[in-house]
Structures are given as C-alpha cells and as structure tokens.
C-alpha positions in Angstrom: -39.4 -287.7 35.7 -40.4 -289.1 39.1 -43.7 -288.2 41.0 -41.6 -286.3 43.5 -40.1 -284.1 40.8 -43.5 -283.5 39.3 -45.0 -282.3 42.6 -42.1 -279.9 43.2 -42.3 -278.4 39.7 -45.7 -276.7 39.9 -44.7 -275.2 43.3 -41.6 -273.7 41.8 -43.5 -272.4 38.9 -46.0 -270.7 41.2 -43.2 -269.0 43.1 -41.6 -267.9 39.9 -44.9 -266.5 38.6 -45.4 -264.5 41.9 -41.9 -263.1 41.6 -42.4 -262.2 38.0 -45.7 -260.5 38.8 -44.1 -258.5 41.6 -41.2 -257.6 39.4 -43.6 -256.5 36.7 -45.4 -254.3 39.2 -42.1 -252.8 40.3 -41.1 -252.3 36.7 -44.3 -250.4 36.0 -43.6 -248.1 39.0 -40.0 -247.6 37.9 -41.0 -246.7 34.3 -43.6 -244.1 35.5 -42.0 -243.0 38.7 -42.0 -239.4 37.7 -45.7 -239.1 37.3 -46.5 -241.5 40.2 -44.4 -239.4 42.6 -44.7 -236.0 40.9 -48.5 -235.8 40.4 -49.4 -236.3 44.1 -46.8 -233.7 45.1 -48.1 -231.3 42.5 -51.7 -231.9 43.6 -50.8 -231.5 47.3 -49.1 -228.1 46.5 -52.0 -226.9 44.5 -54.5 -228.0 47.2 -52.4 -226.3 49.9 -52.3 -223.1 47.9 -56.1 -223.2 47.5 -56.8 -224.3 51.1 -54.7 -221.4 52.5 -56.8 -218.9 50.7 -60.1 -220.4 51.8 -62.0 -218.3 54.4 -62.4 -219.7 57.9 -65.8 -221.2 58.8 -67.5 -220.6 62.2 -70.3 -222.8 63.6 -72.8 -221.6 66.2 -75.1 -224.1 67.9 -78.5 -223.6 69.4 -79.4 -226.5 71.7 -82.9 -227.7 72.4 -83.5 -229.8 75.5 -84.6 -233.4 75.2 -88.4 -233.7 74.7 -91.0 -236.1 73.6 -91.8 -233.5 70.9 -88.3 -233.7 69.3 -89.8 -235.2 66.1 -92.2 -232.2 65.8 -89.3 -229.8 66.4 -87.3 -231.5 63.7 -90.2 -231.3 61.2 -90.7 -227.6 61.9 -87.0 -226.7 61.5 -86.7 -228.6 58.2 -90.0 -227.3 56.8 -89.7 -225.4 53.5 -92.1 -222.6 54.7 -90.1 -222.1 57.9 -86.8 -222.0 55.9 -88.3 -219.5 53.5 -89.5 -217.4 56.4 -86.1 -217.2 57.9 -84.4 -216.7 54.6 -86.6 -213.8 53.8 -86.3 -212.1 57.2 -82.5 -212.5 57.3 -82.0 -211.6 53.6 -80.1 -214.8 53.0 -80.3 -214.6 49.2 -78.3 -211.4 49.4 -75.9 -212.8 52.0 -75.2 -216.0 50.0 -75.3 -214.2 46.7 -77.9 -216.5 45.2 -80.8 -215.9 42.9 -84.1 -217.7 43.3 -85.6 -219.6 46.2 -84.3 -223.0 45.2 -80.7 -221.8 45.1 -81.1 -220.0 48.5 -82.6 -223.2 50.0 -79.6 -225.2 48.8 -77.2 -222.8 50.4 -79.2 -222.7 53.6 -79.2 -226.5 53.7 -75.5 -226.4 53.6 -75.2 -223.7 56.3 -77.9 -225.0 58.7 -77.9 -228.6 60.2 -80.4 -230.1 62.6 -79.0 -233.1 64.3 -79.8 -235.2 67.4 -76.8 -235.2 69.7 -76.4 -238.8 70.9 -74.2 -237.7 73.8 -76.7 -235.6 75.7 -79.9 -236.2 73.8 -80.2 -232.5 72.8 -81.4 -231.4 69.4 -78.7 -229.3 67.9 -79.4 -226.5 65.4 -76.0 -225.6 64.0 -75.4 -222.7 61.6 -72.0 -222.3 59.8 -70.8 -219.1 58.1 -67.6 -217.1 57.5 -69.0 -214.5 59.9 -69.2 -215.8 63.5 -71.8 -213.1 64.5 -74.0 -214.0 61.5 -73.7 -217.7 62.3 -75.0 -217.1 65.8 -77.8 -214.9 64.6 -78.9 -217.5 62.0 -79.0 -220.3 64.6 -81.0 -218.2 67.1 -83.4 -217.1 64.4 -84.1 -220.7 63.6 -84.9 -221.2 67.3 -87.3 -218.3 67.2 -89.0 -219.6 64.0 -89.5 -222.9 65.8 -91.1 -221.2 68.7 -93.4 -219.1 66.6 -94.6 -222.0 64.4 -95.1 -224.4 67.3 -97.4 -221.9 69.0 -98.9 -220.4 65.8 -99.8 -223.7 64.2 -100.8 -225.2 67.6 -98.6 -228.3 67.1 -98.3 -229.0 70.8 -101.2 -230.3 72.9 -100.8 -227.4 75.3 -101.0 -224.9 72.4 -104.3 -226.5 71.4 -105.6 -225.9 74.9 -104.5 -222.3 74.8 -106.2 -221.8 71.4 -109.5 -223.2 72.8 -109.4 -220.8 75.7 -108.5 -217.9 73.4 -111.5 -218.7 71.3 -113.8 -218.8 74.4 -112.3 -215.5 75.5 -113.2 -213.8 72.2 -116.8 -214.9 72.6 -116.8 -213.8 76.3 -115.5 -210.3 75.2 -118.3 -209.9 72.7 -120.9 -210.8 75.4 -119.2 -208.6 77.9 -119.3 -205.6 75.5 -123.0 -206.3 74.9 -123.9 -206.1 78.6 -121.5 -203.3 79.3 -123.6 -201.2 76.8 -126.9 -202.5 78.2 -126.3 -201.6 81.9 -125.5 -198.0 80.7 -129.0 -197.5 79.3 -130.5 -194.7 81.3 -133.5 -196.6 82.8 -131.4 -199.7 83.7 -128.5 -197.5 85.0 -130.9 -195.5 87.2 -132.4 -198.7 88.6 -129.1 -200.4 89.3 -127.9 -197.2 91.1 -130.6 -197.7 93.7 -129.4 -201.2 94.6 -127.7 -201.5 98.0 -124.0 -202.2 98.3 -124.9 -205.6 99.8 -127.2 -206.5 96.9 -124.6 -205.5 94.3 -121.8 -207.4 96.1 -124.0 -210.5 96.3 -124.9 -210.4 92.6 -121.3 -209.8 91.5 -119.9 -212.5 93.8 -122.2 -215.1 92.7 -121.5 -214.2 89.1 -117.8 -214.7 89.7 -118.5 -218.1 91.3 -120.7 -219.1 88.3 -117.9 -218.1 85.9 -115.4 -220.2 87.8 -117.8 -223.1 87.8 -118.3 -222.7 84.0 -114.5 -223.1 83.4 -114.5 -226.2 85.6 -117.5 -227.6 83.9 -117.3 -230.9 82.1 -114.7 -232.3 84.5 -117.0 -234.1 86.8 -120.7 -234.5 87.8 -119.8 -232.8 91.1 -118.9 -229.6 89.3 -122.1 -229.7 87.2 -124.1 -230.1 90.3 -122.2 -227.2 91.9 -123.0 -225.0 88.8 -126.7 -225.8 89.1 -126.6 -225.0 92.8 -125.0 -221.6 92.1 -127.6 -220.8 89.5 -130.4 -221.6 92.0 -128.7 -219.3 94.6 -128.4 -216.6 92.0 -132.1 -216.9 91.1 -133.1 -216.8 94.8 -131.0 -213.7 95.3 -132.6 -212.0 92.3 -136.0 -212.7 93.7 -135.0 -211.3 97.1 -133.7 -208.1 95.4 -136.9 -207.7 93.4 -139.0 -208.2 96.6 -137.0 -205.6 98.4 -137.4 -203.2 95.5 -141.1 -203.7 95.3 -141.4 -201.9 98.7 -139.8 -198.8 97.1 -141.4 -199.0 93.6 -144.8 -199.6 92.1 -145.7 -203.1 90.9 -145.7 -201.8 87.3 -141.9 -201.4 87.5 -141.2 -205.0 88.5 -140.1 -205.9 84.9 -137.6 -203.1 84.9 -136.1 -204.3 88.2 -135.8 -207.8 87.0 -134.2 -206.6 83.7 -131.7 -204.4 85.6 -130.6 -207.2 88.0 -130.3 -209.7 85.2 -128.2 -207.2 83.1 -125.9 -206.5 86.1 -125.6 -210.3 86.7 -124.8 -211.0 83.1 -122.2 -208.2 82.9 -120.5 -209.3 86.0 -120.5 -213.0 84.8 -118.9 -212.2 81.5 -116.4 -209.8 83.1 -115.4 -212.5 85.6 -115.2 -215.1 82.9 -112.8 -212.9 80.8 -110.6 -212.2 83.8 -110.3 -216.0 84.6 -109.7 -216.9 81.0 -106.9 -214.3 80.9 -105.2 -216.0 83.9 -105.5 -219.4 82.5 -104.2 -218.3 79.0 -101.2 -216.7 80.6 -100.5 -219.8 82.7 -100.6 -221.9 79.5 -98.3 -219.5 77.7 -95.8 -220.0 80.5 -96.2 -223.8 80.3 -95.6 -223.5 76.5 -92.4 -221.7 77.1 -91.3 -224.3 79.6 -92.2 -227.1 77.2 -89.7 -225.8 74.6 -86.4 -225.2 76.4 -83.5 -223.8 74.3 -80.0 -222.6 75.0 -79.2 -219.7 72.7 -76.3 -220.0 70.4 -73.2 -217.9 71.3 -70.9 -216.2 68.9 -68.1 -218.8 68.2 -64.5 -217.7 68.8 -62.9 -220.8 67.2 -63.0 -221.8 63.6 -64.8 -225.0 62.6 -63.3 -225.3 59.2 -62.1 -225.7 56.6 -59.8 -228.7 57.5 -56.9 -227.7 55.3 -54.6 -230.6 56.2 -57.3 -233.1 55.3 -57.9 -231.3 52.0 -54.2 -231.6 51.1 -54.0 -235.3 52.1 -57.2 -236.2 50.1 -55.9 -234.4 47.1 -52.5 -236.1 47.2 -54.1 -239.6 47.6 -56.5 -238.9 44.8 -53.7 -237.8 42.5 -51.6 -240.9 43.5 -54.5 -243.2 42.7 -55.0 -241.7 39.2 -51.3 -241.7 38.6 -51.0 -245.4 39.3 -54.1 -246.1 37.3 -52.7 -244.2 34.4 -49.4 -246.0 34.6 -51.1 -249.4 34.4 -53.3 -248.3 31.5 -50.3 -246.9 29.6 -48.3 -250.2 30.2 -51.3 -252.3 29.0 -51.5 -250.2 25.8 -47.7 -250.7 25.2 -47.9 -254.5 25.7 -51.0 -254.7 23.5 -49.1 -253.0 20.7 -46.3 -255.5 21.0 -48.7 -258.4 20.5 -49.6 -258.7 16.8 -53.1 -259.9 17.5 -53.8 -257.2 20.0 -52.3 -254.6 17.6 -54.7 -255.6 14.9 -57.6 -255.5 17.4 -56.4 -252.1 18.7 -56.3 -250.7 15.1 -59.8 -251.9 14.5 -61.0 -250.2 17.6 -59.3 -247.0 16.7 -60.7 -247.1 13.1 -64.2 -247.8 14.4 -63.9 -245.0 16.9 -62.8 -242.5 14.2 -65.5 -243.7 11.9 -68.2 -243.1 14.4 
C-alpha cells in the first residue's frame, strides 16, 4: 500500500465514523419517536390546561424619587420588623392563607419586590396579587411604613434635627408651665397688674428677642455677643422698672417687684421659645416630607401574569429533554445487554443493588 493510499484511508474512516454516529443518532430517534414526540405534546397539553386555570396576577408599583438616601429606603423596606408591621396591619396571614410569621414572610417576599429602576433611577416597590385593589393597597402601605419608620427611627439627618428641637420643646414647655403658675400667685399677679403697658411690652419684646437669640446660639460668636447684649438690655430694663415702682411702693417691697418682673420675663421667654420651636419643627416636618418623594401606586387594569405561553413552552422543552435522555439511556442499556462482558457486569450491579 502506497503512502498516498495510507493517507486517504484514515480520512475515509473518519467520514464513515461520522456517518455511522449520525445514523446511530437517527436510529435512536426513530426507535423512540413515539415518546420523543408524544411526551412533549402531552406535557404541553397538561401545562396549557393548568395555565388556563391559573388566576391572573396584577402588579401595582409605588415609585420613590431618586435620592442619596435610597440605600436607607431599601433597608427599611426589607427590614423584618417593617414587614411584620405591614403583615399584621393588613392581615396578610389571613389573605395568603398562611400560618406562622415565617410562612407569611415568605409569601410576602414573593408578593413584594423592591428594585432600583435603572431607566429612571426610581426605587420601585411592586406588589403583586390576584386582586388589583389589594395589590395597590399593599404597595402604598409599604410606602407609608417607610415614611413612618424613617421619621420614627430618625434615620435621616433632618429627622435627627427635628428630634433635637422636639426634645428642647418638651423642656421649654415644662419651664413655661412652671412660670405660668408662678405669675398667677396673688402677690406676684397683683404687682404685675400695676406695670404700665410700655413696661410690659418692653419686657415681653426683649424676652422674645432673647428666645430667638437662644435658638441661633452656637452658630457664631456674633450671635453669642448679641445674646449677651440682649441680656444686659433686659437687666437694665428690669432696673428701670424697679426704680419706677419704688416711687409708688415702699422700699420693703423692692424684692417683690424684682421677683414679679423676673417671673414675667421668664414666662414670656419660655412662651416665645415654645412658639419659635413650634415653627421650626413644622418647617423641618415639611422638609422631611419633601425629602421622601413618592408616587402612589394606582390600581392596575392590566394583568402582569402568569405568562401562560411561556409555561407551555418551558414544559414542552423540559419534556423533550427528558424524553431524549430516556431514549439514549434505554438504548445504552439494550447495547450493554448485547455485549457479554457488559451483561455480566450489569447482572453484578443488579445483584449488588438487590442485596443492599
């Protein structure tokens, strides 16, 4: 045999082997054509029957405007305590037909999704349910829970500022109540009643300025100096009032006049401080609401699922895969039985399996 013939022979053998492999493959398909064709059709028919009877799903979406606090929002919305709070208020265990907190959480995790929308940067809170109205209620309730916990737990910087002012307001109210009662004491009230309108106006006006300076304190040395100046003015006014009262009262009553003027000044100061704190707290509350901007979820009028056609296709492809796999396994078993050595080994495996 020449070298040329030797080089051609392996090539021909390779082609023949490829043809034999392809023919073997077609032979397997031909032998098991009923199950390879029939099983996917059967699976598709069963999947179609099941899919038709599945209830429609509706998805409602609450949208949260882009914010630097988006990670905080996401943490709150996925927090177990917040989820339990919403589940309890909306009676989700009864709605989902679950028993136990863990089972309810799992169902809620399936129904509620928090995702960052890459198209517009919004944080989407989507709720899916068979009832479109309930889906919208659930999505909006999640938004309300976010709002409550952001403010209640003071997770935003502006919420911390509001809390600090509210703490100061509580203290101011206690002091105001104390001096409200003090100026109503008969001896002090009688003395205060003798003050002229100009004196009362001056004392109350300076107390209001002092309250404003107190709230601005700590921002600059200028404001600290202004506060000291106002206190000096108030002390001077108190002395003037006392001097004017000495002309109408005996020297023995000087202490009562001073106490009366001081009580009136203190009451006016704490009253003005509470009033100004109220204005600042309300302003911060508005800023809090502006910080978290949400678009409420509307009741969806189009179904979001289930994708029935996709269910049928996936079922048919899965059945086709298992049918082909079964055909090759069955063919391999048949061939192994035809081979004497494989048959002996197969029998040993079967005996060992039964023995175990």
